[in-house]
ChimeraX commands (.cxc) that place a marker at each C-alpha (Angstrom):
marker #1 position 9.41,-24.79,4.11 radius 0.5
marker #1 position 10.02,-25.55,0.38 radius 0.5
marker #1 position 11.76,-22.64,-1.50 radius 0.5
marker #1 position 8.99,-22.44,-3.68 radius 0.5
marker #1 position 6.34,-22.10,-0.77 radius 0.5
marker #1 position 9.09,-19.66,0.31 radius 0.5
marker #1 position 8.96,-17.18,-2.53 radius 0.5
marker #1 position 5.32,-17.77,-2.89 radius 0.5
marker #1 position 4.96,-15.80,0.69 radius 0.5
marker #1 position 7.39,-13.60,-0.08 radius 0.5
marker #1 position 5.69,-12.78,-3.29 radius 0.5
marker #1 position 1.94,-12.58,-1.62 radius 0.5
marker #1 position 3.14,-10.20,1.10 radius 0.5
marker #1 position 4.78,-7.70,-1.48 radius 0.5
marker #1 position 1.63,-8.01,-3.40 radius 0.5
marker #1 position -0.86,-6.78,-0.26 radius 0.5
marker #1 position 1.65,-4.07,0.52 radius 0.5
marker #1 position 2.74,-3.07,-2.75 radius 0.5
marker #1 position 1.39,0.36,-4.53 radius 0.5
marker #1 position 0.39,-0.10,-8.05 radius 0.5
marker #1 position -0.51,2.65,-10.68 radius 0.5
marker #1 position -1.95,0.43,-13.44 radius 0.5
marker #1 position -5.87,0.63,-15.05 radius 0.5
marker #1 position -7.10,0.37,-18.14 radius 0.5
marker #1 position -7.78,3.54,-20.29 radius 0.5
marker #1 position -9.04,7.03,-20.85 radius 0.5
marker #1 position -10.65,7.86,-17.55 radius 0.5
marker #1 position -8.42,10.48,-16.19 radius 0.5
marker #1 position -8.94,13.87,-17.05 radius 0.5
marker #1 position -6.67,16.75,-15.62 radius 0.5
marker #1 position -6.54,20.46,-15.92 radius 0.5
marker #1 position -3.92,22.56,-14.04 radius 0.5
marker #1 position -4.07,26.41,-13.40 radius 0.5
marker #1 position -7.25,25.82,-11.86 radius 0.5
marker #1 position -8.50,28.74,-8.83 radius 0.5
marker #1 position -10.74,27.25,-5.82 radius 0.5
marker #1 position -13.82,29.02,-7.62 radius 0.5
marker #1 position -13.58,27.20,-10.71 radius 0.5
marker #1 position -12.74,23.81,-8.52 radius 0.5
marker #1 position -16.24,24.40,-6.53 radius 0.5
marker #1 position -18.08,24.98,-10.01 radius 0.5
marker #1 position -16.68,22.30,-11.98 radius 0.5
marker #1 position -17.10,19.60,-9.08 radius 0.5
marker #1 position -20.83,20.49,-8.48 radius 0.5
marker #1 position -20.44,21.69,-5.18 radius 0.5
marker #1 position -21.41,25.33,-6.09 radius 0.5
marker #1 position -23.89,25.75,-2.93 radius 0.5
marker #1 position -21.05,25.56,-0.38 radius 0.5
marker #1 position -18.07,27.95,0.60 radius 0.5
marker #1 position -14.90,26.27,1.51 radius 0.5
marker #1 position -13.92,26.81,5.01 radius 0.5
marker #1 position -10.13,27.81,5.88 radius 0.5
marker #1 position -8.11,24.73,5.74 radius 0.5
marker #1 position -7.47,22.54,9.24 radius 0.5
marker #1 position -8.56,19.72,11.31 radius 0.5
marker #1 position -12.02,19.32,13.10 radius 0.5
marker #1 position -13.63,16.93,15.09 radius 0.5
marker #1 position -14.30,14.81,11.83 radius 0.5
marker #1 position -10.33,14.17,11.13 radius 0.5
marker #1 position -8.93,10.78,10.96 radius 0.5
marker #1 position -6.16,9.02,9.97 radius 0.5
marker #1 position -6.52,6.49,7.41 radius 0.5
marker #1 position -3.41,4.36,6.08 radius 0.5
marker #1 position -0.83,7.29,6.96 radius 0.5
marker #1 position -2.96,10.04,5.49 radius 0.5
marker #1 position -5.07,12.67,7.67 radius 0.5
marker #1 position -8.71,12.85,6.61 radius 0.5
marker #1 position -10.93,15.93,7.66 radius 0.5
marker #1 position -14.19,16.11,6.56 radius 0.5
marker #1 position -15.55,19.21,5.51 radius 0.5
marker #1 position -19.25,18.13,4.19 radius 0.5
marker #1 position -20.97,15.22,4.74 radius 0.5
marker #1 position -23.97,13.31,2.95 radius 0.5
marker #1 position -26.10,14.32,5.30 radius 0.5
marker #1 position -25.30,17.75,4.86 radius 0.5
marker #1 position -25.71,17.72,0.93 radius 0.5
marker #1 position -28.87,15.57,0.65 radius 0.5
marker #1 position -26.57,12.48,-0.70 radius 0.5
marker #1 position -25.28,14.50,-3.52 radius 0.5
marker #1 position -21.34,14.41,-2.53 radius 0.5
marker #1 position -18.90,14.29,0.14 radius 0.5
marker #1 position -16.09,16.92,0.13 radius 0.5
marker #1 position -12.64,16.39,2.55 radius 0.5
marker #1 position -9.43,17.57,2.74 radius 0.5
marker #1 position -6.32,15.21,2.76 radius 0.5
marker #1 position -2.86,15.69,4.59 radius 0.5
marker #1 position -0.76,13.66,3.25 radius 0.5
marker #1 position 2.68,13.40,4.39 radius 0.5
marker #1 position 5.93,13.11,2.54 radius 0.5
marker #1 position 6.00,9.53,1.23 radius 0.5
marker #1 position 2.43,8.62,1.88 radius 0.5
marker #1 position -0.07,7.44,-0.35 radius 0.5
marker #1 position -3.02,5.17,-1.12 radius 0.5
marker #1 position -2.81,1.77,-2.70 radius 0.5
marker #1 position -4.29,1.14,-6.66 radius 0.5
marker #1 position -8.13,0.92,-5.92 radius 0.5
marker #1 position -11.65,0.92,-7.59 radius 0.5
marker #1 position -14.89,2.84,-6.37 radius 0.5
marker #1 position -18.05,1.21,-7.54 radius 0.5
marker #1 position -20.54,3.72,-6.28 radius 0.5
marker #1 position -19.07,7.29,-6.70 radius 0.5
marker #1 position -17.05,9.49,-8.85 radius 0.5
marker #1 position -13.94,11.35,-7.59 radius 0.5
marker #1 position -12.32,14.78,-7.94 radius 0.5
marker #1 position -8.77,15.61,-6.23 radius 0.5
marker #1 position -7.98,19.45,-5.79 radius 0.5
marker #1 position -4.32,20.07,-5.09 radius 0.5
marker #1 position -3.88,22.81,-2.43 radius 0.5
marker #1 position 0.03,22.82,-1.94 radius 0.5
marker #1 position 2.45,20.44,-2.46 radius 0.5
marker #1 position 3.55,17.86,-5.40 radius 0.5
marker #1 position 1.41,14.59,-5.67 radius 0.5
marker #1 position 1.26,11.95,-8.06 radius 0.5
marker #1 position -2.12,11.05,-9.24 radius 0.5
marker #1 position -2.29,7.98,-11.41 radius 0.5
marker #1 position -5.19,6.46,-13.16 radius 0.5
marker #1 position -5.32,4.05,-15.68 radius 0.5
marker #1 position -1.77,3.83,-17.39 radius 0.5
marker #1 position -1.60,7.53,-16.98 radius 0.5
marker #1 position 0.36,9.94,-14.48 radius 0.5
marker #1 position -0.12,13.73,-13.26 radius 0.5
marker #1 position 2.32,15.45,-11.68 radius 0.5
marker #1 position -0.44,17.32,-9.65 radius 0.5
marker #1 position 1.03,20.46,-8.49 radius 0.5
marker #1 position -0.84,23.60,-6.53 radius 0.5
marker #1 position -4.16,24.38,-8.56 radius 0.5
marker #1 position -4.01,20.89,-10.64 radius 0.5
marker #1 position -7.84,19.55,-10.54 radius 0.5
marker #1 position -8.11,15.58,-11.85 radius 0.5
marker #1 position -11.46,13.62,-12.15 radius 0.5
marker #1 position -11.54,10.35,-11.97 radius 0.5
marker #1 position -14.87,8.35,-12.55 radius 0.5
marker #1 position -15.97,5.07,-10.81 radius 0.5
marker #1 position -14.87,1.79,-12.24 radius 0.5
marker #1 position -11.07,2.95,-12.94 radius 0.5
marker #1 position -8.06,2.14,-11.05 radius 0.5
marker #1 position -6.25,4.85,-9.48 radius 0.5
marker #1 position -3.87,5.84,-6.82 radius 0.5
marker #1 position -1.92,8.93,-5.40 radius 0.5
marker #1 position 1.01,9.59,-3.20 radius 0.5
marker #1 position 3.29,12.05,-2.08 radius 0.5
marker #1 position 6.93,11.50,-3.26 radius 0.5
marker #1 position 8.17,14.62,-2.42 radius 0.5
marker #1 position 10.17,15.85,0.84 radius 0.5
marker #1 position 6.97,18.00,2.32 radius 0.5
marker #1 position 3.65,17.24,2.96 radius 0.5
marker #1 position 0.72,17.86,0.43 radius 0.5
marker #1 position -2.88,18.96,1.11 radius 0.5
marker #1 position -5.39,17.89,-1.18 radius 0.5
marker #1 position -9.17,18.21,-1.18 radius 0.5
marker #1 position -11.54,15.03,-2.77 radius 0.5
marker #1 position -14.76,15.22,-3.80 radius 0.5
marker #1 position -17.30,12.02,-3.92 radius 0.5
marker #1 position -20.28,12.28,-5.65 radius 0.5
marker #1 position -22.59,10.62,-4.44 radius 0.5
marker #1 position -21.40,10.86,-0.66 radius 0.5
marker #1 position -21.58,7.28,1.73 radius 0.5
marker #1 position -17.52,7.06,1.46 radius 0.5
marker #1 position -17.35,8.92,4.85 radius 0.5
marker #1 position -18.72,5.51,6.65 radius 0.5
marker #1 position -15.84,3.77,5.79 radius 0.5
marker #1 position -13.22,6.35,7.05 radius 0.5
marker #1 position -15.30,6.83,10.01 radius 0.5
marker #1 position -15.07,2.97,10.76 radius 0.5
marker #1 position -11.53,2.50,9.89 radius 0.5
marker #1 position -9.62,5.82,10.92 radius 0.5
marker #1 position -7.93,6.99,14.05 radius 0.5
marker #1 position -8.71,9.98,15.58 radius 0.5
marker #1 position -6.11,12.76,14.90 radius 0.5
marker #1 position -4.95,14.11,18.32 radius 0.5
marker #1 position -4.92,17.73,18.62 radius 0.5
marker #1 position -2.09,18.30,20.53 radius 0.5
marker #1 position 0.19,16.41,17.56 radius 0.5
marker #1 position -2.32,16.50,14.56 radius 0.5
marker #1 position 0.94,15.86,12.09 radius 0.5
marker #1 position 2.14,12.68,13.06 radius 0.5
marker #1 position 0.27,9.30,12.03 radius 0.5
marker #1 position -0.62,6.43,14.63 radius 0.5
marker #1 position 1.71,3.76,13.55 radius 0.5
marker #1 position 1.32,1.31,12.03 radius 0.5
marker #1 position -2.13,1.93,10.42 radius 0.5
marker #1 position -4.27,-0.83,10.65 radius 0.5
marker #1 position -4.57,-2.05,6.93 radius 0.5
marker #1 position -5.97,-5.91,7.70 radius 0.5
marker #1 position -8.85,-3.51,8.73 radius 0.5
marker #1 position -9.33,-1.46,6.17 radius 0.5
marker #1 position -9.23,-4.30,3.78 radius 0.5
marker #1 position -12.15,-6.27,5.55 radius 0.5
marker #1 position -14.29,-3.25,5.53 radius 0.5
marker #1 position -13.73,-1.79,2.22 radius 0.5
marker #1 position -16.00,-3.88,0.14 radius 0.5
marker #1 position -18.84,-2.79,2.28 radius 0.5
marker #1 position -18.36,0.61,0.78 radius 0.5
marker #1 position -18.37,-0.56,-3.01 radius 0.5
marker #1 position -14.32,-0.12,-2.45 radius 0.5
marker #1 position -11.96,-2.44,-3.81 radius 0.5
marker #1 position -7.99,-2.82,-3.26 radius 0.5
marker #1 position -6.23,-4.08,-6.33 radius 0.5
marker #1 position -3.13,-4.83,-8.34 radius 0.5
marker #1 position -2.78,-5.58,-11.71 radius 0.5
marker #1 position 0.77,-6.33,-12.11 radius 0.5
marker #1 position 1.52,-8.55,-9.27 radius 0.5
marker #1 position 5.21,-9.82,-8.73 radius 0.5
marker #1 position 5.78,-12.77,-10.75 radius 0.5
marker #1 position 6.81,-15.57,-8.61 radius 0.5
marker #1 position 10.53,-16.87,-9.18 radius 0.5
marker #1 position 10.83,-20.20,-9.72 radius 0.5
marker #1 position 14.36,-21.67,-8.91 radius 0.5
marker #1 position 16.90,-21.87,-12.02 radius 0.5
marker #1 position 17.98,-25.15,-13.50 radius 0.5
marker #1 position 21.37,-23.98,-12.51 radius 0.5
marker #1 position 20.49,-22.93,-8.80 radius 0.5
marker #1 position 19.04,-26.81,-8.99 radius 0.5
marker #1 position 22.41,-28.42,-10.07 radius 0.5
marker #1 position 24.61,-25.85,-7.72 radius 0.5
marker #1 position 22.06,-27.08,-4.92 radius 0.5
marker #1 position 22.37,-30.83,-6.01 radius 0.5
marker #1 position 26.67,-30.40,-5.63 radius 0.5
marker #1 position 26.66,-28.25,-2.45 radius 0.5
marker #1 position 24.21,-30.80,-0.41 radius 0.5
marker #1 position 26.19,-33.51,-1.94 radius 0.5
marker #1 position 29.89,-32.02,-0.81 radius 0.5
marker #1 position 28.19,-31.60,2.90 radius 0.5
marker #1 position 26.76,-35.03,2.86 radius 0.5
marker #1 position 30.42,-36.65,1.63 radius 0.5
marker #1 position 32.20,-34.40,4.43 radius 0.5
marker #1 position 29.78,-35.58,6.93 radius 0.5
marker #1 position 30.49,-39.21,6.02 radius 0.5
marker #1 position 34.30,-38.63,5.98 radius 0.5
marker #1 position 33.93,-36.96,9.47 radius 0.5
marker #1 position 32.00,-39.81,10.49 radius 0.5
marker #1 position 34.47,-42.07,9.57 radius 0.5
marker #1 position 37.29,-40.66,11.34 radius 0.5
marker #1 position 35.51,-40.31,14.53 radius 0.5
marker #1 position 34.39,-44.37,14.04 radius 0.5
marker #1 position 38.05,-45.14,13.42 radius 0.5
marker #1 position 39.39,-42.85,16.48 radius 0.5
marker #1 position 36.38,-44.42,18.48 radius 0.5
marker #1 position 37.54,-47.96,17.82 radius 0.5
marker #1 position 41.46,-47.47,18.66 radius 0.5
marker #1 position 40.47,-45.94,21.95 radius 0.5
marker #1 position 38.32,-49.02,22.68 radius 0.5
marker #1 position 41.15,-51.50,22.00 radius 0.5
marker #1 position 43.82,-49.57,23.84 radius 0.5
marker #1 position 41.06,-49.69,26.61 radius 0.5
marker #1 position 40.55,-53.21,26.85 radius 0.5
marker #1 position 44.17,-54.57,25.77 radius 0.5
marker #1 position 42.92,-55.51,22.24 radius 0.5
marker #1 position 45.76,-54.89,19.84 radius 0.5
marker #1 position 45.46,-52.21,16.48 radius 0.5
marker #1 position 44.81,-54.46,13.72 radius 0.5
marker #1 position 45.08,-51.13,11.61 radius 0.5
marker link #1:1,2 radius 0.2
marker link #1:2,3 radius 0.2
marker link #1:3,4 radius 0.2
marker link #1:4,5 radius 0.2
marker link #1:5,6 radius 0.2
marker link #1:6,7 radius 0.2
marker link #1:7,8 radius 0.2
marker link #1:8,9 radius 0.2
marker link #1:9,10 radius 0.2
marker link #1:10,11 radius 0.2
marker link #1:11,12 radius 0.2
marker link #1:12,13 radius 0.2
marker link #1:13,14 radius 0.2
marker link #1:14,15 radius 0.2
marker link #1:15,16 radius 0.2
marker link #1:16,17 radius 0.2
marker link #1:17,18 radius 0.2
marker link #1:18,19 radius 0.2
marker link #1:19,20 radius 0.2
marker link #1:20,21 radius 0.2
marker link #1:21,22 radius 0.2
marker link #1:22,23 radius 0.2
marker link #1:23,24 radius 0.2
marker link #1:24,25 radius 0.2
marker link #1:25,26 radius 0.2
marker link #1:26,27 radius 0.2
marker link #1:27,28 radius 0.2
marker link #1:28,29 radius 0.2
marker link #1:29,30 radius 0.2
marker link #1:30,31 radius 0.2
marker link #1:31,32 radius 0.2
marker link #1:32,33 radius 0.2
marker link #1:33,34 radius 0.2
marker link #1:34,35 radius 0.2
marker link #1:35,36 radius 0.2
marker link #1:36,37 radius 0.2
marker link #1:37,38 radius 0.2
marker link #1:38,39 radius 0.2
marker link #1:39,40 radius 0.2
marker link #1:40,41 radius 0.2
marker link #1:41,42 radius 0.2
marker link #1:42,43 radius 0.2
marker link #1:43,44 radius 0.2
marker link #1:44,45 radius 0.2
marker link #1:45,46 radius 0.2
marker link #1:46,47 radius 0.2
marker link #1:47,48 radius 0.2
marker link #1:48,49 radius 0.2
marker link #1:49,50 radius 0.2
marker link #1:50,51 radius 0.2
marker link #1:51,52 radius 0.2
marker link #1:52,53 radius 0.2
marker link #1:53,54 radius 0.2
marker link #1:54,55 radius 0.2
marker link #1:55,56 radius 0.2
marker link #1:56,57 radius 0.2
marker link #1:57,58 radius 0.2
marker link #1:58,59 radius 0.2
marker link #1:59,60 radius 0.2
marker link #1:60,61 radius 0.2
marker link #1:61,62 radius 0.2
marker link #1:62,63 radius 0.2
marker link #1:63,64 radius 0.2
marker link #1:64,65 radius 0.2
marker link #1:65,66 radius 0.2
marker link #1:66,67 radius 0.2
marker link #1:67,68 radius 0.2
marker link #1:68,69 radius 0.2
marker link #1:69,70 radius 0.2
marker link #1:70,71 radius 0.2
marker link #1:71,72 radius 0.2
marker link #1:72,73 radius 0.2
marker link #1:73,74 radius 0.2
marker link #1:74,75 radius 0.2
marker link #1:75,76 radius 0.2
marker link #1:76,77 radius 0.2
marker link #1:77,78 radius 0.2
marker link #1:78,79 radius 0.2
marker link #1:79,80 radius 0.2
marker link #1:80,81 radius 0.2
marker link #1:81,82 radius 0.2
marker link #1:82,83 radius 0.2
marker link #1:83,84 radius 0.2
marker link #1:84,85 radius 0.2
marker link #1:85,86 radius 0.2
marker link #1:86,87 radius 0.2
marker link #1:87,88 radius 0.2
marker link #1:88,89 radius 0.2
marker link #1:89,90 radius 0.2
marker link #1:90,91 radius 0.2
marker link #1:91,92 radius 0.2
marker link #1:92,93 radius 0.2
marker link #1:93,94 radius 0.2
marker link #1:94,95 radius 0.2
marker link #1:95,96 radius 0.2
marker link #1:96,97 radius 0.2
marker link #1:97,98 radius 0.2
marker link #1:98,99 radius 0.2
marker link #1:99,100 radius 0.2
marker link #1:100,101 radius 0.2
marker link #1:101,102 radius 0.2
marker link #1:102,103 radius 0.2
marker link #1:103,104 radius 0.2
marker link #1:104,105 radius 0.2
marker link #1:105,106 radius 0.2
marker link #1:106,107 radius 0.2
marker link #1:107,108 radius 0.2
marker link #1:108,109 radius 0.2
marker link #1:109,110 radius 0.2
marker link #1:110,111 radius 0.2
marker link #1:111,112 radius 0.2
marker link #1:112,113 radius 0.2
marker link #1:113,114 radius 0.2
marker link #1:114,115 radius 0.2
marker link #1:115,116 radius 0.2
marker link #1:116,117 radius 0.2
marker link #1:117,118 radius 0.2
marker link #1:118,119 radius 0.2
marker link #1:119,120 radius 0.2
marker link #1:120,121 radius 0.2
marker link #1:121,122 radius 0.2
marker link #1:122,123 radius 0.2
marker link #1:123,124 radius 0.2
marker link #1:124,125 radius 0.2
marker link #1:125,126 radius 0.2
marker link #1:126,127 radius 0.2
marker link #1:127,128 radius 0.2
marker link #1:128,129 radius 0.2
marker link #1:129,130 radius 0.2
marker link #1:130,131 radius 0.2
marker link #1:131,132 radius 0.2
marker link #1:132,133 radius 0.2
marker link #1:133,134 radius 0.2
marker link #1:134,135 radius 0.2
marker link #1:135,136 radius 0.2
marker link #1:136,137 radius 0.2
marker link #1:137,138 radius 0.2
marker link #1:138,139 radius 0.2
marker link #1:139,140 radius 0.2
marker link #1:140,141 radius 0.2
marker link #1:141,142 radius 0.2
marker link #1:142,143 radius 0.2
marker link #1:143,144 radius 0.2
marker link #1:144,145 radius 0.2
marker link #1:145,146 radius 0.2
marker link #1:146,147 radius 0.2
marker link #1:147,148 radius 0.2
marker link #1:148,149 radius 0.2
marker link #1:149,150 radius 0.2
marker link #1:150,151 radius 0.2
marker link #1:151,152 radius 0.2
marker link #1:152,153 radius 0.2
marker link #1:153,154 radius 0.2
marker link #1:154,155 radius 0.2
marker link #1:155,156 radius 0.2
marker link #1:156,157 radius 0.2
marker link #1:157,158 radius 0.2
marker link #1:158,159 radius 0.2
marker link #1:159,160 radius 0.2
marker link #1:160,161 radius 0.2
marker link #1:161,162 radius 0.2
marker link #1:162,163 radius 0.2
marker link #1:163,164 radius 0.2
marker link #1:164,165 radius 0.2
marker link #1:165,166 radius 0.2
marker link #1:166,167 radius 0.2
marker link #1:167,168 radius 0.2
marker link #1:168,169 radius 0.2
marker link #1:169,170 radius 0.2
marker link #1:170,171 radius 0.2
marker link #1:171,172 radius 0.2
marker link #1:172,173 radius 0.2
marker link #1:173,174 radius 0.2
marker link #1:174,175 radius 0.2
marker link #1:175,176 radius 0.2
marker link #1:176,177 radius 0.2
marker link #1:177,178 radius 0.2
marker link #1:178,179 radius 0.2
marker link #1:179,180 radius 0.2
marker link #1:180,181 radius 0.2
marker link #1:181,182 radius 0.2
marker link #1:182,183 radius 0.2
marker link #1:183,184 radius 0.2
marker link #1:184,185 radius 0.2
marker link #1:185,186 radius 0.2
marker link #1:186,187 radius 0.2
marker link #1:187,188 radius 0.2
marker link #1:188,189 radius 0.2
marker link #1:189,190 radius 0.2
marker link #1:190,191 radius 0.2
marker link #1:191,192 radius 0.2
marker link #1:192,193 radius 0.2
marker link #1:193,194 radius 0.2
marker link #1:194,195 radius 0.2
marker link #1:195,196 radius 0.2
marker link #1:196,197 radius 0.2
marker link #1:197,198 radius 0.2
marker link #1:198,199 radius 0.2
marker link #1:199,200 radius 0.2
marker link #1:200,201 radius 0.2
marker link #1:201,202 radius 0.2
marker link #1:202,203 radius 0.2
marker link #1:203,204 radius 0.2
marker link #1:204,205 radius 0.2
marker link #1:205,206 radius 0.2
marker link #1:206,207 radius 0.2
marker link #1:207,208 radius 0.2
marker link #1:208,209 radius 0.2
marker link #1:209,210 radius 0.2
marker link #1:210,211 radius 0.2
marker link #1:211,212 radius 0.2
marker link #1:212,213 radius 0.2
marker link #1:213,214 radius 0.2
marker link #1:214,215 radius 0.2
marker link #1:215,216 radius 0.2
marker link #1:216,217 radius 0.2
marker link #1:217,218 radius 0.2
marker link #1:218,219 radius 0.2
marker link #1:219,220 radius 0.2
marker link #1:220,221 radius 0.2
marker link #1:221,222 radius 0.2
marker link #1:222,223 radius 0.2
marker link #1:223,224 radius 0.2
marker link #1:224,225 radius 0.2
marker link #1:225,226 radius 0.2
marker link #1:226,227 radius 0.2
marker link #1:227,228 radius 0.2
marker link #1:228,229 radius 0.2
marker link #1:229,230 radius 0.2
marker link #1:230,231 radius 0.2
marker link #1:231,232 radius 0.2
marker link #1:232,233 radius 0.2
marker link #1:233,234 radius 0.2
marker link #1:234,235 radius 0.2
marker link #1:235,236 radius 0.2
marker link #1:236,237 radius 0.2
marker link #1:237,238 radius 0.2
marker link #1:238,239 radius 0.2
marker link #1:239,240 radius 0.2
marker link #1:240,241 radius 0.2
marker link #1:241,242 radius 0.2
marker link #1:242,243 radius 0.2
marker link #1:243,244 radius 0.2
marker link #1:244,245 radius 0.2
marker link #1:245,246 radius 0.2
marker link #1:246,247 radius 0.2
marker link #1:247,248 radius 0.2
marker link #1:248,249 radius 0.2
marker link #1:249,250 radius 0.2
marker link #1:250,251 radius 0.2
marker link #1:251,252 radius 0.2
view
């Protein structure tokens, strides 16, 4: 395989797995110090009372994050879907775009880095972040302890994706995600729900430098010369042995 092909393949894999926090502009709105009652009012789910945090039979693992659906479109006449994210340390969601719904994030506890469009919010407990559809966004728990966060999608429908690609949560071990997550399955299903995973700043493919080419040329040249000398030496030894065996005088 050529060196450039290796570089391309490596870059493509890093491109697919990397988490990128870039977007265009002016989509993120964040407010800190928001209590639960204000969160319910601002997100338009004021016809609903939040239950205690925890898992239920709607809980699934997707990409290393535990998602528990509290209210789905079937319960809200399609107006919204509400879920709780349990985000282990160093887990997160790659940059993506929702084409069908707007999204709200409300951090219950922990420290979640939410980035949308070139804006980064260090979202601690009580932080409410709004992200409209058609904007690239991402989030990650960069802390050392798990975080929990509520997410509201308006309108509903995204729950179908989680149901299709998610792994059921074990009631005996609800804190350990199955490994590894089925990323190809998620990427294949996402377009059916108006979800796009993107990377607006891919890692450039490095090109071999001129100096590297010169070093490689002389390196391979030195190896070739050494092989030729070794072959010549072996040939002379073989010829001398042949002459001794058959009584031919050594002419060297």
